[in-house]
C-alpha positions as CSV (number, residue, x, y, z in Angstrom):
1,M,-0.2,0.3,-0.2
2,K,2.6,2.5,0.8
3,K,4.6,1.2,-2.5
4,Q,1.7,2.2,-4.1
5,T,1.3,5.6,-2.7
6,K,4.7,6.4,-3.1
7,S,4.8,5.4,-6.6
8,F,1.6,7.4,-7.3
9,S,3.0,10.2,-5.5
10,V,6.4,9.9,-7.7
11,K,4.1,9.5,-10.9
12,G,2.1,12.5,-9.3
13,Q,5.1,15.1,-9.4
14,T,6.5,13.9,-12.5
15,R,3.3,14.8,-13.7
16,L,3.3,17.9,-12.1
17,I,6.8,18.9,-13.0
18,L,6.0,17.5,-16.6
19,L,2.9,19.9,-16.8
20,I,4.6,22.9,-14.6
21,F,7.9,22.3,-17.6
22,V,5.3,21.9,-20.7
23,L,3.4,25.4,-19.3
24,L,6.8,27.2,-18.6
25,A,8.0,26.2,-22.2
26,T,4.8,27.3,-23.4
27,L,4.9,30.5,-21.5
28,M,8.5,31.0,-22.6
29,I,7.9,30.4,-26.3
30,S,4.3,32.1,-26.3
31,S,6.3,35.1,-25.1
32,S,9.5,34.9,-27.6
33,V,6.5,34.8,-30.5
34,V,4.8,38.1,-29.1
35,E,8.0,39.9,-28.1
36,L,9.6,39.1,-31.8
37,Q,6.2,40.3,-33.4
38,Q,6.4,43.7,-30.9
39,S,10.6,43.8,-32.3
40,K,9.5,43.5,-35.7
41,K,7.1,46.5,-34.6
42,E,9.6,48.7,-33.1
43,L,12.3,48.0,-36.0
44,Y,9.8,49.2,-38.3
45,E,8.9,52.5,-36.0
46,L,13.1,52.6,-36.2
47,M,12.9,52.6,-39.9
48,A,10.0,55.1,-40.0
49,K,11.9,57.4,-37.7
50,Q,15.0,57.1,-39.4
51,A,13.7,57.5,-42.6
52,H,11.9,60.5,-41.6
53,S,15.0,62.5,-40.2
54,L,17.0,61.9,-43.5
55,L,13.8,63.2,-45.4
56,E,13.9,66.2,-43.5
57,S,17.8,66.3,-44.0
58,L,17.4,66.5,-47.7
59,I,14.3,69.0,-47.6
60,T,16.2,71.4,-45.8
61,A,19.1,71.1,-48.5
62,S,16.9,70.9,-51.3
63,Q,15.1,74.2,-49.8
64,N,18.9,75.4,-49.8
65,T,19.7,74.5,-53.1
66,L,16.3,76.5,-54.7
67,R,17.3,79.6,-52.6
68,A,20.7,79.3,-53.7
69,S,19.9,79.1,-57.8
70,N,17.3,82.1,-57.0
71,Y,20.1,84.2,-55.4
72,L,22.1,83.5,-58.0
73,D,19.5,84.4,-60.4
74,D,18.8,87.4,-58.7
75,L,22.6,88.7,-58.7
76,A,23.1,88.2,-62.4
77,R,19.7,89.9,-63.2
78,Q,20.6,92.9,-61.1
79,R,23.9,93.5,-62.3
80,L,22.8,93.4,-66.4
81,L,20.0,95.7,-65.1
82,D,22.3,98.1,-62.8
83,N,24.8,98.1,-66.8
84,A,21.3,98.5,-68.7
85,N,20.2,101.9,-67.1
86,L,23.6,102.7,-67.3
87,I,23.4,102.4,-71.1
88,R,20.3,103.7,-71.6
89,Q,21.4,107.3,-70.5
90,L,24.0,107.1,-72.4
91,F,21.9,106.2,-75.6
92,E,19.4,108.9,-74.4
93,Q,21.9,111.5,-74.6
94,G,23.3,110.5,-77.9
95,R,26.3,109.8,-76.6
96,L,26.3,106.0,-77.3
97,T,28.6,104.5,-80.1
98,N,29.8,100.7,-80.6
99,R,33.1,101.2,-79.2
100,M,31.7,102.6,-76.2
101,L,29.2,99.7,-75.8
102,T,32.7,97.6,-76.3
103,K,34.2,99.2,-73.9
104,I,31.5,98.5,-71.0
105,A,31.2,94.9,-72.0
106,S,34.7,94.4,-71.4
107,Q,35.1,96.2,-68.1
108,N,31.6,94.9,-66.5
109,H,32.5,90.9,-68.0
110,I,29.3,91.0,-70.0
111,L,29.6,89.3,-73.1
112,R,26.7,90.7,-75.4
113,I,25.5,93.6,-75.6
114,H,22.7,94.9,-78.3
115,I,20.5,97.9,-78.9
116,F,17.6,97.0,-81.5
117,N,15.2,99.8,-82.6
118,N,11.0,98.8,-82.1
119,K,11.5,96.7,-85.3
120,G,14.1,94.7,-84.6
121,Q,16.7,95.9,-86.5
122,T,20.2,96.8,-84.9
123,L,21.0,100.0,-83.9
124,F,24.0,99.6,-81.5
125,A,26.2,96.4,-81.0
126,S,29.2,95.6,-78.4
127,Y,30.8,92.9,-81.5
128,R,30.6,92.0,-85.0
129,P,28.5,88.4,-85.4
130,T,31.0,86.4,-86.9
131,S,28.0,83.3,-88.0
132,K,24.8,83.1,-89.0
133,V,21.7,82.9,-86.6
134,K,20.2,79.4,-86.0
135,E,16.7,79.7,-87.6
136,D,15.2,77.2,-84.6
137,Q,16.2,79.9,-82.1
138,G,14.1,83.0,-82.4
139,N,14.6,86.7,-83.7
140,P,14.4,90.1,-81.7
141,Q,11.4,91.2,-82.7
142,Q,10.0,88.3,-81.4
143,M,11.7,88.1,-78.3
144,L,10.8,91.6,-77.6
145,E,7.4,92.1,-78.9
146,P,6.5,93.3,-75.3
147,L,9.1,96.1,-75.1
148,F,8.0,96.8,-78.6
149,K,4.7,97.6,-77.9
150,G,5.0,99.1,-74.6
151,E,3.6,96.1,-72.6
152,T,6.8,96.7,-70.2
153,D,9.4,98.4,-69.8
154,T,11.8,95.7,-68.2
155,L,12.1,92.5,-70.0
156,L,13.7,89.2,-67.9
157,I,14.5,87.0,-70.2
158,G,16.6,85.0,-68.2
159,Y,18.2,81.8,-69.5
160,K,18.0,81.2,-73.6
161,V,19.9,79.5,-76.5
162,A,23.1,81.3,-77.6
163,R,22.1,82.6,-81.3
164,N,25.4,82.8,-82.8
165,Q,27.1,80.0,-81.2
166,N,26.4,77.2,-79.2
167,G,25.5,77.2,-75.3
168,Y,23.1,79.2,-73.1
169,R,23.3,82.9,-72.1
170,F,21.4,85.0,-69.1
171,A,19.8,87.7,-70.4
172,V,17.8,90.9,-69.7
173,A,16.3,93.7,-71.8
174,L,15.4,97.7,-70.8
175,A,12.9,100.1,-72.9
176,A,14.8,103.2,-74.2
177,R,13.3,106.0,-76.0
178,N,11.0,104.8,-79.3
179,R,10.6,102.1,-77.7
180,S,14.2,101.1,-78.4
181,A,15.5,97.7,-76.7
182,I,18.5,97.5,-74.8
183,V,19.6,93.9,-74.3
184,L,22.7,92.8,-72.5
185,N,23.7,89.1,-72.1
186,V,26.3,86.9,-70.2
187,D,27.5,83.8,-71.0
188,A,25.6,81.2,-68.6
189,H,27.9,78.5,-68.9
190,T,29.5,78.8,-65.0
191,M,25.8,79.5,-63.7
192,L,24.6,76.5,-65.7
193,N,27.4,74.5,-63.8
194,F,26.6,75.5,-60.6
195,K,23.1,74.7,-60.5
196,H,23.7,71.1,-62.0
197,D,26.2,70.8,-59.5
198,I,24.1,71.7,-56.3
199,D,20.7,70.5,-58.3
200,F,18.0,67.8,-56.9
201,G,19.5,64.8,-58.9
202,A,23.2,65.7,-57.7
203,L,22.1,65.5,-54.2
204,I,20.3,62.3,-54.5
205,G,22.9,60.5,-56.0
206,K,25.3,61.3,-53.7
207,V,22.7,60.0,-50.8
208,V,21.7,56.8,-52.5
209,R,25.8,56.1,-53.4
210,S,26.3,56.8,-49.6
211,N,24.6,54.0,-48.5
212,S,23.9,51.0,-49.8
213,E,20.6,50.0,-47.8
214,I,18.9,52.8,-49.5
215,L,17.4,51.3,-52.6
216,Y,16.3,53.8,-54.3
217,M,15.0,57.7,-53.9
218,A,13.0,60.0,-55.9
219,L,11.6,63.4,-55.8
220,Q,8.2,63.2,-57.8
221,A,5.8,65.7,-59.3
222,P,2.3,65.0,-60.0
223,E,2.7,65.2,-63.4
224,H,6.7,63.5,-63.8
225,I,9.6,62.8,-62.0
226,L,12.2,65.8,-61.2
227,A,14.9,63.7,-60.2
228,A,15.7,60.0,-59.5
229,S,18.7,57.8,-58.2
230,G,18.7,53.8,-57.2
231,K,17.8,50.3,-58.4
232,V,14.5,50.8,-60.2
233,S,13.5,51.6,-63.3
234,E,10.3,52.8,-63.0
235,L,8.0,54.3,-60.0
236,E,4.1,54.6,-60.1
237,A,2.3,58.0,-60.2
238,I,1.0,59.7,-57.5
239,D,-2.7,59.7,-59.1
240,Q,-2.1,56.5,-59.7
241,S,-1.5,55.6,-55.8
242,S,-4.0,56.5,-53.1
243,F,-1.4,56.1,-50.5
244,L,0.9,59.1,-52.6
245,K,-2.1,61.2,-53.4
246,T,-3.0,61.2,-49.8
247,S,0.1,62.1,-48.6
248,F,0.7,64.6,-51.4
249,E,-2.9,66.5,-50.5
250,D,-2.5,66.5,-46.9
251,S,1.3,67.2,-46.8
252,T,2.2,64.2,-44.4
253,F,4.7,62.0,-43.7
254,A,3.7,58.1,-44.3
255,T,5.9,54.8,-44.4
256,R,4.2,51.4,-46.1
257,R,6.0,48.2,-47.5
258,I,5.7,47.2,-51.2
259,S,7.4,45.1,-53.3
260,F,9.8,46.6,-56.3
261,S,11.6,44.2,-58.6
262,D,11.1,41.2,-57.0
263,M,12.4,42.8,-53.8
264,D,10.7,43.9,-50.2
265,V,10.8,47.7,-49.7
266,F,10.0,50.2,-46.7
267,E,9.4,53.0,-48.5
268,A,8.8,56.3,-46.6
269,V,7.5,59.7,-48.7
270,H,7.2,63.1,-47.2
271,P,5.6,66.4,-49.4
272,F,8.5,68.7,-50.8
273,S,7.4,72.7,-50.6
274,F,9.2,75.7,-51.2
275,M,7.8,79.1,-50.7
276,G,4.6,77.9,-49.4
277,E,4.1,76.0,-52.9
278,T,4.2,71.9,-52.4
279,I,6.4,71.0,-55.4
280,G,6.1,67.3,-55.5
281,L,6.8,64.0,-53.0
282,F,10.2,63.0,-51.5
283,R,10.4,59.0,-52.1
284,I,13.0,56.8,-50.1
285,G,12.6,53.5,-50.8
286,L,14.9,50.9,-47.8
287,S,16.0,47.3,-48.4
288,L,14.2,45.0,-45.9
289,K,16.7,42.8,-46.1
290,P,18.5,43.3,-42.8
291,V,15.2,43.3,-41.1
292,Q,14.4,39.5,-43.1
293,D,18.1,38.6,-41.9
294,I,17.2,39.6,-38.3
295,N,14.0,38.1,-38.3
296,E,15.1,34.4,-39.8
297,R,17.8,34.7,-37.1
298,I,15.1,35.3,-34.6
299,Y,13.1,32.2,-35.8
300,R,16.1,29.6,-35.8
301,R,17.2,30.8,-32.1
302,L,13.8,30.6,-31.3
303,L,13.4,26.4,-32.4
304,F,16.9,26.1,-30.7
305,I,15.8,27.6,-27.5
306,T,12.5,25.7,-27.7
307,L,15.0,22.1,-28.3
308,I,17.2,23.5,-25.5
309,L,14.5,24.2,-23.0
310,I,13.1,20.1,-23.5
311,V,16.5,19.0,-22.8
312,I,17.6,21.2,-20.0
313,G,14.7,22.8,-18.4
314,F,13.3,26.0,-17.4
315,I,16.3,27.8,-16.1
316,L,18.3,27.5,-19.5
317,F,15.8,28.4,-21.0
318,V,15.3,31.4,-19.3
319,Y,19.0,31.8,-20.0
320,I,18.7,31.7,-23.3
321,F,15.7,34.0,-23.9
322,T,17.5,37.0,-21.9
323,R,20.5,36.5,-24.0
324,Q,17.7,36.5,-26.8
325,R,16.3,39.6,-26.3
326,L,19.5,41.1,-25.2
327,N,20.9,40.4,-28.8
328,I,17.4,41.9,-30.7
329,L,17.9,45.1,-28.4
330,Q,21.6,45.0,-29.6
331,K,20.7,45.0,-33.4
332,Q,18.2,47.8,-32.6
333,Y,21.2,49.9,-31.3
334,D,23.1,48.9,-34.2
335,V,20.8,50.2,-36.9
336,V,20.2,53.4,-35.0
337,E,24.0,54.3,-34.5
338,T,24.4,52.6,-38.0
339,Y,22.0,55.4,-39.4
340,S,23.1,58.3,-36.7
341,G,26.3,57.6,-38.0
342,K,26.1,58.1,-41.3
343,I,23.7,61.1,-41.2
344,I,26.6,63.1,-39.3
345,D,29.5,61.7,-41.3
346,N,27.5,63.1,-44.7
347,V,26.8,66.5,-43.2
348,S,29.2,69.1,-45.0
349,D,29.6,70.9,-41.5
350,A,32.1,69.9,-38.9
351,I,30.4,68.4,-35.7
352,I,31.6,68.0,-32.5
353,V,30.3,66.5,-29.4
354,F,32.1,66.8,-26.0
355,D,31.8,67.3,-22.3
356,R,34.3,68.9,-19.5
357,Q,34.8,65.5,-18.0
358,N,35.9,63.2,-20.8
359,G,36.4,65.4,-23.0
360,I,35.5,65.0,-27.3
361,S,33.6,62.2,-27.5
362,V,31.9,62.5,-31.1
363,I,34.1,64.1,-34.2
364,N,32.9,64.3,-38.3
365,G,34.7,63.6,-41.3
366,A,33.9,67.4,-42.0
367,A,35.5,68.2,-38.4
368,E,38.7,65.9,-39.4
369,E,39.3,68.4,-42.6
370,L,38.8,71.5,-41.0
371,F,41.0,71.0,-38.1
372,E,43.4,68.6,-40.1
373,T,43.5,66.0,-37.9
374,T,42.3,62.4,-37.3
375,R,39.7,61.2,-35.2
376,P,41.8,59.0,-32.6
377,R,43.8,61.9,-32.2
378,L,40.9,64.0,-30.4
379,I,38.9,61.5,-29.1
380,G,39.0,61.8,-25.1
381,K,40.6,65.3,-25.7
382,T,39.6,68.5,-24.0
383,I,38.2,71.4,-26.1
384,H,41.1,73.5,-25.8
385,D,43.3,71.0,-27.4
386,L,41.0,71.9,-30.7
387,F,41.2,75.4,-30.4
388,E,44.5,76.7,-29.2
389,D,43.2,80.6,-30.2
390,K,42.0,82.5,-27.0
391,T,39.3,84.3,-30.0
392,C,37.7,81.0,-30.1
393,L,37.7,79.8,-26.5
394,S,36.0,83.1,-25.6
395,L,32.7,81.6,-27.4
396,F,32.3,79.0,-24.3
397,E,32.5,81.8,-21.9
398,E,29.3,83.5,-23.4
399,T,25.6,82.3,-23.9
400,S,25.1,83.1,-27.6
401,R,24.2,79.8,-29.2
402,L,25.1,81.3,-32.8
403,K,28.1,83.4,-33.3
404,Q,30.8,84.3,-36.3
405,I,34.4,84.4,-34.8
406,S,37.6,85.3,-36.9
407,C,40.2,82.7,-34.7
408,K,43.6,80.8,-36.2
409,I,43.6,77.2,-36.2
410,G,46.6,75.7,-37.2
411,S,49.0,78.4,-39.0
412,Q,46.1,79.5,-41.3
413,R,43.0,82.3,-39.6
414,K,39.6,80.9,-40.6
415,V,36.0,82.7,-40.2
416,L,33.9,80.2,-38.6
417,L,29.9,80.0,-37.9
418,I,29.7,78.7,-34.9
419,S,26.3,76.7,-33.1
420,K,26.5,75.9,-29.5
421,S,23.7,73.5,-28.0
422,T,23.7,71.5,-24.7
423,F,22.0,68.2,-24.0
424,K,22.0,65.8,-20.8
425,D,23.0,62.1,-21.6
426,A,21.5,58.8,-19.9
427,E,24.5,59.5,-16.9
428,A,23.4,63.4,-16.4
429,K,26.5,64.3,-17.9
430,L,26.1,67.9,-19.7
431,N,27.3,67.6,-23.5
432,T,27.9,70.6,-25.4
433,V,27.3,70.0,-29.3
434,L,29.1,72.4,-31.5
435,V,28.0,72.3,-35.6
436,I,31.0,74.7,-37.0
437,R,30.7,76.2,-40.7
438,D,33.7,77.4,-42.3
439,L,33.0,80.8,-44.0
440,T,36.3,81.5,-44.7
441,E,36.6,81.1,-48.3
442,Q,33.0,83.4,-49.0
443,K,34.5,85.7,-46.3
444,Q,37.7,86.1,-48.7
445,M,35.5,86.1,-52.0
446,E,33.0,89.0,-50.5
447,E,36.4,91.0,-49.4
448,Q,37.7,91.1,-52.4
449,L,34.8,92.0,-54.6
450,E,34.2,94.9,-52.5
451,R,37.9,95.7,-53.0
452,Q,37.7,95.3,-56.5
453,Q,34.6,97.5,-56.3
454,R,36.2,100.6,-54.5
455,L,39.4,100.3,-56.9
456,T,37.3,100.6,-60.0
457,A,35.2,103.4,-58.4
458,M,38.5,105.3,-57.3
459,G,40.0,104.2,-60.7
460,E,37.5,106.4,-62.3
461,L,37.8,109.0,-60.2
462,A,41.6,109.4,-60.2
463,S,41.4,108.9,-64.1
464,G,39.7,111.9,-64.4
465,V,41.2,114.0,-61.7
466,A,44.5,113.3,-63.8
467,H,43.1,114.2,-66.7
468,E,42.3,118.1,-65.3
469,I,45.5,118.2,-63.8
470,R,47.9,117.3,-66.7
471,N,47.2,120.1,-68.9
472,P,48.1,122.5,-66.1
473,L,51.1,120.8,-64.8
474,N,52.4,120.8,-68.6
475,T,51.6,124.7,-68.9
476,I,53.3,125.0,-65.8
477,S,56.4,123.3,-66.8
478,T,56.5,125.0,-70.3
479,I,56.2,128.3,-68.7
480,I,58.9,127.7,-65.9
481,Q,61.2,126.4,-68.3
482,Q,61.1,129.6,-70.4
483,L,61.3,132.1,-67.6
484,D,64.2,130.1,-66.3
485,K,66.2,130.3,-69.9
486,D,65.1,133.8,-71.0
487,F,64.2,135.8,-67.4
488,S,67.4,136.7,-65.3
489,P,66.8,139.2,-62.1
490,V,69.4,141.6,-61.3
491,S,70.1,140.3,-57.9
492,E,70.3,137.1,-56.3
493,Q,70.3,135.1,-59.9
494,E,71.7,131.9,-58.3
495,E,68.7,131.5,-56.0
496,Y,66.3,132.7,-58.7
497,H,67.6,129.8,-61.0
498,K,67.8,127.0,-57.9
499,L,64.5,127.6,-57.4
500,A,62.9,127.7,-61.0
501,H,65.0,124.3,-61.4
502,L,62.9,123.3,-58.5
503,V,59.5,123.9,-59.5
504,F,60.4,122.3,-62.3
505,S,61.5,119.1,-60.5
506,E,58.3,118.6,-58.6
507,V,55.7,119.4,-61.5
508,K,58.0,116.7,-63.2
509,R,57.1,114.1,-60.0
510,I,53.8,115.6,-60.0
511,N,53.4,114.2,-63.6
512,E,54.8,110.8,-63.1
513,T,52.4,110.3,-60.2
514,V,49.3,111.4,-62.5
515,Q,50.6,109.0,-65.0
516,D,50.7,106.5,-62.5
517,F,46.8,107.1,-61.9
518,L,46.4,107.0,-65.5
519,R,48.1,103.3,-65.7
520,F,45.8,102.0,-62.9
521,S,42.6,103.8,-64.5
522,R,43.2,102.4,-68.0
523,P,44.8,98.8,-67.1
524,E,46.0,96.7,-70.3
525,P,43.6,94.0,-71.4
526,I,44.8,90.4,-70.5
527,Q,46.7,88.9,-72.7
528,P,47.3,85.6,-72.0
529,S,50.1,82.7,-73.2
530,S,51.0,79.2,-72.2
531,F,54.8,79.1,-70.0
532,R,56.1,76.2,-68.0
533,F,55.7,77.4,-64.2
534,S,59.5,76.3,-63.0
535,E,60.6,78.7,-65.8
536,F,58.7,81.6,-64.3
537,I,60.0,80.7,-60.7
538,D,63.5,81.0,-61.9
539,E,63.2,84.1,-63.5
540,L,62.2,85.3,-60.0
541,K,64.9,84.0,-58.3
542,T,67.7,85.2,-61.0
543,Q,66.1,89.0,-60.4
544,Y,65.7,88.6,-56.6
545,V,68.3,86.6,-55.2
546,P,71.4,89.2,-55.6
547,L,68.9,92.2,-54.6
548,M,68.0,89.6,-51.2
549,Q,71.9,88.3,-50.9
550,K,73.2,92.4,-50.3
551,K,70.7,92.3,-47.5
552,N,71.7,88.7,-46.2
553,I,68.0,87.6,-47.0
554,Q,67.6,83.8,-47.5
555,F,65.4,83.1,-50.6
556,S,63.9,79.6,-51.1
557,T,61.6,78.1,-53.2
558,K,59.3,75.1,-52.9
559,V,57.8,74.5,-56.2
560,H,55.6,71.2,-55.7
561,W,54.1,71.0,-59.7
562,D,55.7,71.8,-62.5
563,G,53.1,72.2,-65.1
564,E,52.1,75.2,-68.2
565,V,50.0,77.7,-66.9
566,F,48.0,80.4,-69.4
567,W,48.2,83.7,-67.8
568,D,49.4,87.0,-69.1
569,Q,53.2,86.6,-67.8
570,N,54.0,90.0,-68.0
571,Q,51.2,91.3,-65.9
572,M,51.5,88.2,-63.4
573,K,54.9,88.9,-62.9
574,Q,54.2,92.5,-61.9
575,V,52.0,90.9,-59.3
576,F,54.8,88.5,-57.9
577,I,57.8,91.6,-58.3
578,N,55.2,93.7,-56.4
579,I,55.0,91.2,-53.2
580,L,58.8,90.2,-53.3
581,Q,59.6,93.6,-53.3
582,N,57.6,94.6,-50.5
583,A,58.8,91.6,-48.5
584,L,62.4,93.0,-49.3
585,E,61.8,95.9,-48.2
586,A,59.9,94.9,-45.0
587,I,63.1,92.9,-43.6
588,E,66.0,95.3,-42.7
589,E,68.5,92.2,-42.9
590,N,68.9,88.6,-41.9
591,G,65.5,87.8,-43.0
592,H,63.9,84.7,-44.7
593,I,61.5,84.6,-47.8
594,S,59.8,81.3,-48.9
595,L,57.8,80.7,-52.3
596,I,55.5,77.5,-52.0
597,T,53.4,76.1,-54.6
598,N,51.3,73.5,-54.0
599,E,49.8,70.4,-55.9
600,P,46.5,72.0,-58.1
601,D,43.1,71.3,-56.5
602,A,40.0,71.8,-58.4
603,G,42.0,73.6,-61.3
604,F,43.6,76.2,-59.1
605,L,46.9,76.8,-58.0
606,E,47.9,77.9,-54.6
607,I,51.0,80.1,-54.2
608,T,52.1,81.6,-50.9
609,I,55.4,83.8,-50.1
610,E,55.9,84.0,-46.4
611,D,58.5,86.6,-45.1
612,D,59.5,86.3,-41.2
613,G,59.6,90.5,-41.2
614,P,58.2,92.9,-38.8
615,G,54.5,91.8,-39.5
616,M,51.4,94.3,-39.7
617,P,48.6,95.7,-37.2
618,D,45.2,94.6,-38.1
619,N,44.6,98.5,-39.3
620,V,47.7,98.1,-42.0
621,R,46.6,94.5,-43.4
622,D,42.9,94.9,-44.0
623,N,43.8,98.2,-45.7
624,I,46.8,97.2,-47.9
625,F,45.2,96.7,-51.1
626,N,43.1,99.7,-51.0
627,L,44.1,102.4,-53.5
628,Y,46.7,105.1,-52.4
629,F,47.2,103.2,-48.9
630,T,50.7,102.9,-48.2
631,T,53.4,103.2,-44.9
632,K,56.4,104.2,-47.2
633,A,57.4,107.9,-47.0
634,K,57.9,107.5,-51.1
635,G,55.0,105.2,-51.7
636,T,52.3,105.7,-53.7
637,G,50.0,103.3,-52.2
638,I,49.4,102.0,-56.3
639,G,51.2,99.1,-55.9
640,L,49.3,96.2,-54.2
641,S,45.8,98.0,-55.6
642,I,47.2,96.7,-59.4
643,V,48.3,93.2,-57.6
644,Q,44.9,93.0,-56.5
645,R,43.5,94.2,-60.3
646,I,45.3,91.5,-62.1
647,V,44.9,89.0,-59.8
648,F,40.8,89.5,-60.0
649,E,40.9,89.8,-63.8
650,H,42.7,86.9,-64.1
651,G,40.0,84.8,-61.9
652,G,41.9,84.1,-58.6
653,R,41.7,85.3,-55.4
654,I,44.8,87.1,-52.9
655,H,44.6,87.1,-49.2
656,I,46.9,88.4,-46.5
657,E,47.6,87.1,-43.0
658,S,49.8,89.3,-41.0
659,T,50.3,89.8,-37.0
660,P,53.4,92.3,-35.5
661,G,56.5,89.9,-34.6
662,S,55.4,87.0,-36.6
663,G,56.0,88.5,-40.3
664,S,53.3,88.1,-43.2
665,V,52.1,85.5,-45.8
666,F,50.3,86.4,-48.9
667,T,48.3,83.5,-50.2
668,L,47.4,83.7,-54.2
669,K,44.9,81.1,-55.7
670,L,45.1,81.2,-59.4
671,P,43.5,79.1,-62.3
672,I,45.8,77.2,-63.9
673,R,44.3,78.5,-67.5
674,I,42.1,81.3,-67.2
675,N,39.4,82.0,-69.7
676,S,41.0,84.4,-72.5
677,M,38.8,87.3,-73.6
């Protein structure tokens, strides 16, 4: 009886344990299935968030692209209209000639200027056409009909096919007396290339190529596709899909799963608006293969866990389930980290994240390029190791979140626009995020354009004044020579002749200065030719080494490129002579002057001329290129102004860095081949 009771008890315990095990196994398996579905849901939500962030970034970049394109058109249009107003005044005053039009076109970099009567016949032109007009490109009578009929006084023609040559032009027209038309146009090749480089297609192509998980990306209007890139050959029209139509009409972000070319795709769409008008839909297709791979791995692990549960029981099952959950979370984290890292690394602005305890934790590729360093060198370092200039560090002591500063990074002074923000991480540590945009080249170009405008205005003024001064000077010179020759006082004859000679010498010196003014205001046209750059530098060395040896000054050159350039050799030699002469005069003795040429970058040659002279204070450095500004007792203040003009006419840029006690560095960026006029 006891044996039977014991046997029943053991069987009952076994059944109970088996029942508990089955229940626990069923519960764990059921929980795993539920967790799998939840993980899928979370993965899709995560993909939707990442796609939304990517589309928002693309929309912002695209809007900036459109603004830049519109700004370029407005800038060109305003410049042409300003010149057209000037020409209209000359025309209506009866002072206009073809030669004058040619001069205006050359000075203001205008390709063609025409004046037509109200019948479309040419009255004046800045050039003589060398080929016949193509029949399919219109004629002035049709194009300018609104002006001739008095419907408008200003006609913004914009981009058009060139009538006499291949290519495109950007043109405007202005009405003059008797409904005549003044038409100005410039070569639109550079403008169109710039628009092509920054258009939607280039932006979308770059994003798709940088991430293999993006199958396609497109900007689609209701009628057609504006831009697209990826692995699909066609996309359904907006009107053919209720999903796309709803998103477009309601201006909402939406996602869905679809099939394209036998591929499962996670598609996200976002309306794209500009200036209050919805242009189309941004569509991005993300590969679901990583999600499918994760799901397949989860299914295999679930089966394995079930088998292990049968063999070793509940405890091992719990452990494996916990580990499996941890793996899923790790995968989710990896997906987030991958997408975030890709976005940050592809941003053109430098991004730096740091905290005061652990130093720098995040730095992207743009920051590496800006600070000329690598990520391993900066991770864990303090922000003071990155910004050595006290001017830059002052930003962190201020409360302002956006500031433009000029500070020295490495050996160069840069103009930076820095955005500063903070956040607390999971450990409650305060992190600072810096978004830095390098405005150095933009500022240098703005300064050079401003200087060129000032020089042009002052040169025109100098020309007028010089003409008015030279005639009286010649009269004075003639009279004083005649008096010195024909007249002799009774007393103090020696002093009289000495004073007469002094007056003649001073008149002669003033006349030479007037000649310099006239040379500046009427520069010689550029006459480019091909010549080897190393031979050009050798000629400079031959000319200046003996002069520098007299003052015990070393002159070294490092030419890392030896090719042919297409410049005006005489004018460019004048540029280098002016800079080298200034450096030679700045150093009293026992100094060093170096000329360094780097490898060309994007068709531009960078040349630096550095001396270890006394340097210049800020007020001198900022005005060094201004006409008639000089610190020399016998200087005219014209030399560096001519340098600035020659470099500008060659399509280049010139910049100077100088601080008292640290010498001066002139940096020239010149195209290897300039466009001949």
